[in-house]
MMTF fields as JSON, N, C-alpha, C and O atoms, coordinates in Angstrom:
{
  "mmtfVersion": "1.0.0",
  "mmtfProducer": "UNKNOWN",
  "numBonds": 283,
  "numAtoms": 284,
  "numGroups": 71,
  "numChains": 1,
  "numModels": 1,
  "chainsPerModel": [1],
  "groupsPerChain": [71],
  "chainIdList": ["A"],
  "bondAtomList": [4, 2, 8, 6, 12, 10, 16, 14, 20, 18, 24, 22, 28, 26, 32, 30, 36, 34, 40, 38, 44, 42, 48, 46, 52, 50, 56, 54, 60, 58, 64, 62, 68, 66, 72, 70, 76, 74, 80, 78, 84, 82, 88, 86, 92, 90, 96, 94, 100, 98, 104, 102, 108, 106, 112, 110, 116, 114, 120, 118, 124, 122, 128, 126, 132, 130, 136, 134, 140, 138, 144, 142, 148, 146, 152, 150, 156, 154, 160, 158, 164, 162, 168, 166, 172, 170, 176, 174, 180, 178, 184, 182, 188, 186, 192, 190, 196, 194, 200, 198, 204, 202, 208, 206, 212, 210, 216, 214, 220, 218, 224, 222, 228, 226, 232, 230, 236, 234, 240, 238, 244, 242, 248, 246, 252, 250, 256, 254, 260, 258, 264, 262, 268, 266, 272, 270, 276, 274, 280, 278],
  "bondOrderList": [1, 1, 1, 1, 1, 1, 1, 1, 1, 1, 1, 1, 1, 1, 1, 1, 1, 1, 1, 1, 1, 1, 1, 1, 1, 1, 1, 1, 1, 1, 1, 1, 1, 1, 1, 1, 1, 1, 1, 1, 1, 1, 1, 1, 1, 1, 1, 1, 1, 1, 1, 1, 1, 1, 1, 1, 1, 1, 1, 1, 1, 1, 1, 1, 1, 1, 1, 1, 1, 1],
  "groupList": [{"groupName": "MET", "atomNameList": ["N", "CA", "C", "O"], "elementList": ["N", "C", "C", "O"], "formalChargeList": [0, 0, 0, 0], "bondAtomList": [1, 0, 2, 1, 3, 2], "bondOrderList": [1, 1, 2], "singleLetterCode": "M", "chemCompType": "L-PEPTIDE LINKING"}, {"groupName": "LEU", "atomNameList": ["N", "CA", "C", "O"], "elementList": ["N", "C", "C", "O"], "formalChargeList": [0, 0, 0, 0], "bondAtomList": [1, 0, 2, 1, 3, 2], "bondOrderList": [1, 1, 2], "singleLetterCode": "L", "chemCompType": "L-PEPTIDE LINKING"}, {"groupName": "ASN", "atomNameList": ["N", "CA", "C", "O"], "elementList": ["N", "C", "C", "O"], "formalChargeList": [0, 0, 0, 0], "bondAtomList": [1, 0, 2, 1, 3, 2], "bondOrderList": [1, 1, 2], "singleLetterCode": "N", "chemCompType": "L-PEPTIDE LINKING"}, {"groupName": "ILE", "atomNameList": ["N", "CA", "C", "O"], "elementList": ["N", "C", "C", "O"], "formalChargeList": [0, 0, 0, 0], "bondAtomList": [1, 0, 2, 1, 3, 2], "bondOrderList": [1, 1, 2], "singleLetterCode": "I", "chemCompType": "L-PEPTIDE LINKING"}, {"groupName": "GLY", "atomNameList": ["N", "CA", "C", "O"], "elementList": ["N", "C", "C", "O"], "formalChargeList": [0, 0, 0, 0], "bondAtomList": [1, 0, 2, 1, 3, 2], "bondOrderList": [1, 1, 2], "singleLetterCode": "G", "chemCompType": "PEPTIDE LINKING"}, {"groupName": "PRO", "atomNameList": ["N", "CA", "C", "O"], "elementList": ["N", "C", "C", "O"], "formalChargeList": [0, 0, 0, 0], "bondAtomList": [1, 0, 2, 1, 3, 2], "bondOrderList": [1, 1, 2], "singleLetterCode": "P", "chemCompType": "L-PEPTIDE LINKING"}, {"groupName": "ALA", "atomNameList": ["N", "CA", "C", "O"], "elementList": ["N", "C", "C", "O"], "formalChargeList": [0, 0, 0, 0], "bondAtomList": [1, 0, 2, 1, 3, 2], "bondOrderList": [1, 1, 2], "singleLetterCode": "A", "chemCompType": "L-PEPTIDE LINKING"}, {"groupName": "VAL", "atomNameList": ["N", "CA", "C", "O"], "elementList": ["N", "C", "C", "O"], "formalChargeList": [0, 0, 0, 0], "bondAtomList": [1, 0, 2, 1, 3, 2], "bondOrderList": [1, 1, 2], "singleLetterCode": "V", "chemCompType": "L-PEPTIDE LINKING"}, {"groupName": "PHE", "atomNameList": ["N", "CA", "C", "O"], "elementList": ["N", "C", "C", "O"], "formalChargeList": [0, 0, 0, 0], "bondAtomList": [1, 0, 2, 1, 3, 2], "bondOrderList": [1, 1, 2], "singleLetterCode": "F", "chemCompType": "L-PEPTIDE LINKING"}, {"groupName": "ARG", "atomNameList": ["N", "CA", "C", "O"], "elementList": ["N", "C", "C", "O"], "formalChargeList": [0, 0, 0, 0], "bondAtomList": [1, 0, 2, 1, 3, 2], "bondOrderList": [1, 1, 2], "singleLetterCode": "R", "chemCompType": "L-PEPTIDE LINKING"}, {"groupName": "LYS", "atomNameList": ["N", "CA", "C", "O"], "elementList": ["N", "C", "C", "O"], "formalChargeList": [0, 0, 0, 0], "bondAtomList": [1, 0, 2, 1, 3, 2], "bondOrderList": [1, 1, 2], "singleLetterCode": "K", "chemCompType": "L-PEPTIDE LINKING"}, {"groupName": "SER", "atomNameList": ["N", "CA", "C", "O"], "elementList": ["N", "C", "C", "O"], "formalChargeList": [0, 0, 0, 0], "bondAtomList": [1, 0, 2, 1, 3, 2], "bondOrderList": [1, 1, 2], "singleLetterCode": "S", "chemCompType": "L-PEPTIDE LINKING"}, {"groupName": "GLU", "atomNameList": ["N", "CA", "C", "O"], "elementList": ["N", "C", "C", "O"], "formalChargeList": [0, 0, 0, 0], "bondAtomList": [1, 0, 2, 1, 3, 2], "bondOrderList": [1, 1, 2], "singleLetterCode": "E", "chemCompType": "L-PEPTIDE LINKING"}, {"groupName": "THR", "atomNameList": ["N", "CA", "C", "O"], "elementList": ["N", "C", "C", "O"], "formalChargeList": [0, 0, 0, 0], "bondAtomList": [1, 0, 2, 1, 3, 2], "bondOrderList": [1, 1, 2], "singleLetterCode": "T", "chemCompType": "L-PEPTIDE LINKING"}, {"groupName": "ASP", "atomNameList": ["N", "CA", "C", "O"], "elementList": ["N", "C", "C", "O"], "formalChargeList": [0, 0, 0, 0], "bondAtomList": [1, 0, 2, 1, 3, 2], "bondOrderList": [1, 1, 2], "singleLetterCode": "D", "chemCompType": "L-PEPTIDE LINKING"}, {"groupName": "GLN", "atomNameList": ["N", "CA", "C", "O"], "elementList": ["N", "C", "C", "O"], "formalChargeList": [0, 0, 0, 0], "bondAtomList": [1, 0, 2, 1, 3, 2], "bondOrderList": [1, 1, 2], "singleLetterCode": "Q", "chemCompType": "L-PEPTIDE LINKING"}],
  "groupTypeList": [0, 1, 2, 2, 3, 4, 1, 5, 4, 1, 1, 1, 3, 6, 7, 7, 7, 1, 7, 1, 8, 4, 9, 4, 10, 3, 11, 11, 1, 0, 4, 12, 7, 4, 10, 4, 3, 13, 6, 8, 10, 10, 4, 7, 10, 14, 11, 2, 14, 12, 1, 12, 14, 15, 11, 6, 12, 13, 6, 10, 14, 7, 13, 5, 12, 13, 12, 10, 14, 10, 6],
  "groupIdList": [1, 2, 3, 4, 5, 6, 7, 8, 9, 10, 11, 12, 13, 14, 15, 16, 17, 18, 19, 20, 21, 22, 23, 24, 25, 26, 27, 28, 29, 30, 31, 32, 33, 34, 35, 36, 37, 38, 39, 40, 41, 42, 43, 44, 45, 46, 47, 48, 49, 50, 51, 52, 53, 54, 55, 56, 57, 58, 59, 60, 61, 62, 63, 64, 65, 66, 67, 68, 69, 70, 71],
  "secStructList": [7, 4, 4, 4, 7, 2, 2, 2, 2, 2, 2, 2, 2, 2, 2, 2, 2, 2, 2, 2, 2, 2, 2, 2, 2, 2, 2, 2, 2, 2, 2, 2, 2, 2, 2, 2, 2, 2, 2, 2, 2, 2, 2, 2, 2, 2, 2, 2, 2, 2, 2, 2, 2, 2, 2, 2, 2, 2, 7, 7, 7, 7, 7, 7, 2, 2, 2, 2, 2, 2, 7],
  "xCoordList": [65.649, 65.038, 65.394, 64.521, 66.653, 67.068, 66.777, 66.96, 66.339, 66.095, 64.874, 64.817, 63.899, 62.651, 62.439, 61.303, 63.498, 63.354, 62.677, 61.672, 63.204, 62.613, 62.954, 63.63, 62.484, 62.776, 62.138, 62.806, 60.872, 60.3, 61.047, 61.205, 61.495, 62.251, 63.587, 64.002, 64.268, 65.546, 65.37, 66.191, 64.305, 64.032, 63.744, 64.198, 63.005, 62.711, 63.985, 64.167, 64.853, 66.132, 66.96, 67.563, 66.999, 67.763, 67.231, 68.012, 65.919, 65.316, 65.638, 65.956, 65.561, 65.86, 67.323, 67.625, 68.226, 69.649, 69.883, 70.654, 69.223, 69.36, 68.861, 69.483, 67.755, 67.209, 68.119, 68.341, 68.64, 69.479, 70.819, 71.256, 71.464, 72.819, 72.897, 73.863, 71.944, 71.99, 72.782, 73.631, 72.485, 73.1, 74.603, 75.362, 75.042, 76.467, 77.304, 78.377, 76.814, 77.565, 77.657, 78.699, 76.57, 76.568, 77.501, 78.221, 77.499, 78.376, 79.848, 80.679, 80.175, 81.564, 81.949, 83.083, 81.005, 81.26, 81.497, 82.394, 80.697, 80.88, 82.207, 82.841, 82.619, 83.93, 85.054, 86.013, 84.936, 85.942, 85.937, 86.994, 84.755, 84.664, 85.349, 86.071, 85.124, 85.774, 87.287, 87.996, 87.79, 89.235, 89.789, 90.879, 89.027, 89.468, 89.53, 90.467, 88.533, 88.532, 89.703, 90.362, 89.962, 91.083, 92.406, 93.271, 92.57, 93.804, 93.958, 95.065, 92.859, 92.914, 93.346, 94.201, 92.751, 93.107, 94.57, 95.258, 95.051, 96.444, 97.367, 98.403, 96.994, 97.792, 97.856, 98.911, 96.733, 96.709, 97.578, 98.325, 97.479, 98.271, 99.756, 100.562, 100.127, 101.528, 102.055, 103.195, 101.228, 101.624, 101.842, 102.823, 100.916, 101.072, 102.317, 103.034, 102.584, 103.783, 105.042, 106.008, 105.029, 106.186, 106.421, 107.564, 105.359, 105.501, 106.015, 106.837, 105.541, 106.014, 107.484, 108.234, 107.912, 109.312, 110.193, 111.269, 109.734, 110.507, 110.613, 111.672, 109.515, 109.562, 110.416, 111.039, 110.462, 111.304, 112.782, 113.615, 113.107, 114.497, 114.988, 116.156, 114.113, 114.522, 114.392, 114.771, 113.863, 113.703, 115.077, 115.981, 115.206, 116.465, 116.362, 115.296, 117.466, 117.533, 117.912, 119.021, 116.985, 117.221, 117.513, 117.452, 117.83, 118.146, 119.49, 120.441, 119.584, 120.875, 121.942, 121.627, 123.184, 124.295, 124.374, 124.705, 124.084, 124.167, 123.114, 123.361, 121.954, 120.899, 121.238, 120.87, 121.932, 122.318, 123.296, 123.244, 124.19, 125.196, 124.559, 125.071, 123.459, 122.798, 122.096, 121.986, 121.621, 120.842, 121.661, 121.118],
  "yCoordList": [72.077, 71.61, 72.518, 72.856, 72.91, 73.742, 75.223, 76.033, 75.58, 76.992, 77.546, 78.752, 76.722, 77.238, 76.791, 76.521, 76.707, 76.312, 77.434, 77.197, 78.638, 79.772, 79.813, 78.923, 80.845, 81.046, 79.986, 79.494, 79.613, 78.564, 77.237, 76.536, 76.898, 75.654, 75.702, 74.722, 76.848, 76.992, 76.926, 76.331, 77.534, 77.47, 76.031, 75.602, 75.307, 73.912, 73.079, 72.253, 73.285, 72.567, 72.905, 72.017, 74.189, 74.608, 73.953, 73.527, 73.87, 73.244, 71.755, 71.218, 71.09, 69.653, 69.406, 68.478, 70.215, 70.061, 70.3, 69.578, 71.307, 71.596, 70.441, 70.098, 69.846, 68.718, 67.498, 66.794, 67.245, 66.064, 66.153, 65.187, 67.3, 67.413, 68.076, 67.846, 68.865, 69.549, 70.839, 71.026, 71.727, 73.044, 72.976, 73.701, 72.129, 72.035, 71.563, 72.106, 70.551, 70.007, 71.038, 71.174, 71.754, 72.749, 73.905, 74.391, 74.354, 75.461, 75.062, 75.868, 73.838, 73.39, 73.237, 73.52, 72.792, 72.669, 74.039, 74.196, 75.03, 76.374, 76.979, 77.744, 76.628, 77.072, 76.509, 77.212, 75.249, 74.623, 75.239, 75.423, 75.557, 76.214, 77.576, 77.951, 78.314, 79.617, 79.5, 80.314, 78.486, 78.266, 77.922, 78.357, 77.139, 76.781, 77.977, 78.114, 78.844, 80.054, 80.951, 81.518, 81.08, 81.901, 81.337, 82.09, 80.026, 79.393, 79.573, 79.788, 79.485, 79.674, 81.098, 81.303, 82.082, 83.483, 83.739, 84.464, 83.137, 83.305, 82.689, 83.265, 81.529, 80.885, 81.702, 81.804, 82.283, 83.121, 84.355, 84.75, 84.966, 86.166, 85.831, 86.579, 84.709, 84.304, 84.028, 84.363, 83.422, 83.134, 84.424, 84.56, 85.377, 86.663, 87.396, 87.989, 87.363, 88.006, 87.362, 88.053, 86.036, 85.322, 85.691, 85.891, 85.783, 86.172, 87.594, 87.874, 88.503, 89.881, 89.952, 90.727, 89.159, 89.144, 88.636, 89.181, 87.59, 87.053, 88.063, 88.206, 88.768, 89.747, 90.942, 91.557, 91.288, 92.393, 92.022, 92.876, 90.759, 90.319, 90.317, 90.604, 89.999, 89.919, 91.248, 91.351, 92.271, 93.579, 94.202, 94.079, 94.868, 95.515, 97.007, 97.605, 97.593, 99.036, 99.644, 99.436, 100.396, 100.972, 102.461, 103.158, 102.948, 104.364, 104.635, 103.88, 105.687, 106.015, 106.301, 106.736, 106.053, 106.21, 107.639, 107.834, 108.618, 110.001, 110.306, 111.106, 109.684, 109.875, 109.179, 109.665, 108.05, 107.314, 108.12, 108.093, 108.839, 109.618, 110.766, 111.142, 111.323, 112.446, 111.997, 112.775, 110.762, 110.293, 109.911, 109.5],
  "zCoordList": [-200.621, -199.406, -198.221, -197.422, -198.102, -196.982, -197.215, -196.306, -198.383, -198.689, -197.972, -197.731, -197.62, -197.057, -195.604, -195.212, -194.804, -193.402, -192.623, -191.952, -192.7, -192.008, -190.535, -190.019, -189.864, -188.45, -187.553, -186.644, -187.768, -186.899, -187.002, -186.003, -188.174, -188.352, -187.64, -187.021, -187.724, -187.032, -185.522, -184.825, -185.016, -183.579, -183.137, -182.076, -183.938, -183.627, -183.6, -182.705, -184.557, -184.596, -183.365, -182.764, -182.979, -181.81, -180.539, -179.689, -180.405, -179.225, -179.191, -178.13, -180.321, -180.37, -180.009, -179.258, -180.531, -180.215, -178.727, -178.095, -178.168, -176.741, -175.886, -174.881, -176.273, -175.512, -175.629, -174.644, -176.815, -177.021, -176.295, -175.67, -176.378, -175.858, -174.489, -173.761, -174.123, -172.838, -172.906, -173.777, -171.962, -171.974, -171.727, -172.369, -170.82, -170.492, -171.66, -171.926, -172.357, -173.494, -174.626, -175.266, -174.862, -175.935, -175.596, -176.468, -174.333, -173.963, -174.062, -174.482, -173.684, -173.813, -175.288, -175.674, -176.096, -177.531, -178.159, -178.988, -177.767, -178.306, -177.834, -178.56, -176.612, -176.127, -176.978, -177.296, -177.342, -178.204, -179.6, -180.204, -180.11, -181.42, -181.363, -182.287, -180.284, -180.114, -180.062, -180.655, -179.353, -179.291, -180.674, -181.045, -181.423, -182.77, -183.693, -184.479, -183.602, -184.428, -184.054, -184.926, -182.746, -182.287, -182.789, -183.236, -182.719, -183.2, -184.708, -185.2, -185.435, -186.885, -187.227, -188.089, -186.547, -186.802, -186.466, -187.185, -185.362, -184.976, -186.029, -186.362, -186.547, -187.582, -188.859, -189.485, -189.245, -190.447, -190.241, -191.136, -189.057, -188.767, -188.759, -189.312, -188.134, -188.105, -189.507, -189.826, -190.335, -191.711, -192.488, -193.219, -192.323, -193.002, -192.524, -193.33, -191.214, -190.674, -191.234, -191.559, -191.347, -191.884, -193.345, -193.756, -194.126, -195.529, -195.663, -196.536, -194.805, -194.843, -194.46, -195.052, -193.478, -193.088, -194.227, -194.475, -194.92, -196.032, -197.162, -197.773, -197.442, -198.522, -198.131, -198.997, -196.848, -196.391, -196.505, -196.807, -196.266, -196.355, -197.799, -198.057, -198.731, -200.125, -200.851, -202.018, -200.181, -200.824, -201.053, -200.227, -202.187, -202.53, -202.251, -202.394, -201.856, -201.662, -203.008, -203.5, -203.6, -204.926, -204.856, -205.869, -203.664, -203.505, -204.181, -203.976, -204.976, -205.603, -204.535, -203.427, -204.884, -203.935, -203.399, -202.23, -204.213, -203.752, -202.695, -201.792, -202.794, -201.817, -200.5, -199.431, -200.57, -199.367, -198.523, -197.294, -199.204, -198.492, -197.703, -196.648, -198.195, -197.52, -196.247, -195.3, -196.207, -195.061, -193.891, -192.865]
}
């Protein structure tokens, strides 16, 4: 059913949503969506940083003793 909406159908839906909710409500809603996406990206980045920090702490130094003395 949703496979054959097309561009005219999407435009009609957009106009109906605009009429129902108004420009101000839609712009504030899109602002909230943007904040949510930003918070999600920040959470993913923080999680990745935390995992990298944990893996760095558990990493072992496998350099031979003779090589350590040269550095």
